[in-house]
C-alpha angles and dihedrals in degrees: 000000000000091000090053092051091050091051091048091049092051093047092051096045096042106028091162096066092102089051090051091054091048090048091057092049093047091047093052092049090049091051090054092052097034111029093182092057094117096048111119095242094049093041092050091049093049094047091048088054092050096045100083092053090045089060092047093047091051090053092046091049093055091051094047092048086060089054094257136105133215115216091168098060093099091050090051088054089053092047094050091045089056090050093049099050095043095048099039115079125202092245097043116149123232090260092051091048091054092048093051091048090051089049090051092050089048092052091050093048091046090053089049090048090056089054091045092050091054095046103035104032104026092037093227118160110268094228093052094042098049093040089056096044090049088069091049093051093043090051092050090050091054091046092053095040111020093181136017114282140082127123147249128208105275095219092054092045093047091051090052093049096047104032115125107162110204088356092297120118114255091236091064091051092050094046090049091049091051092050093047091048089050095051090048090049096048089054091058129082089258090057092051090048091050093055091043092053092046093048097047120344095191093051090046091052090050089056093053097259109155093239096173094052093045092051091046092050093053091062092046089053089047090053091050091051090049089053091052089048090053090051091052091049095050093046090050095052102024088224140063141240122198090217099042096111099050096100095041096078095064092038091054092051091049090051092048093050091044089052093058101255111145112237091219089061137239099082133073139037145226097266090071092046091053089051088048091055092050091049091051090049092049091048089054090050089053091050090049097047092043089054092237114156109266094230087073086075090077089054091048091051091051093048091049091054093047094047093045092049095043098043098081093050092045092051091050090050091053091049092052090050091051090052 
């Protein structure tokens, strides 16, 4: 009995342990197929590729921790991408670049606020609300940018692609900053309220937790993370695509589940989700280097979700059989 309690305590406190094990396995397989994986140039390129989905997965994690889900987050990425590449000129000054980035963040947060208003204030189901708004945001993206194109200042984009402060890839700095910000946040009253709402919204309301405001804020944060993901995408490609975020919604959910965050809310964290994104990226590298058809990735994503959701119940079944 004591051993079971210890295992349960570890799994609750460190829900990303499974992701850490999978990361080691995926890393070893990648090293076999790509021996130069850990070279600075290759590592920087891979992390820069993973970074947009890391932002999206962080936003999705915050929403899911509050017992919601955001099916529009990929569409928000597309919308903000369209705004960025149509408002940013090749010869933009530093001041203009800052203004456009602030505009992009504002658009993302406004889109998230629309989702939050529907879920938190109108009490609409999160799946229905965000599924509907996804079409709105996708339509706006196509209206602003009917076809792929646009531009970003080359100097700014080159700095993003090549930056390695203190010899460490920029992606590692950003991921570390996100994790530090998260651990600071979860130690605040807001963090406690977020887990309380995700665990049991009615009980949280009975203890004077501002449930509506917490739910609303999760979608605003999700919109901000989508905007940062769009910025990372446009800097990486120096152009935009009005459909670029379509696949990111499912990918973010897979990363969140893989990282140990419970889809019903109240348990998990962004560290596991970041590991989940890196694992997905490494799996895709394996598929690419092993010359496996890329459409198998959809099958892999589905299997990951099923295994991650079924694993706790399967483990409990084995324990009952042992008893």
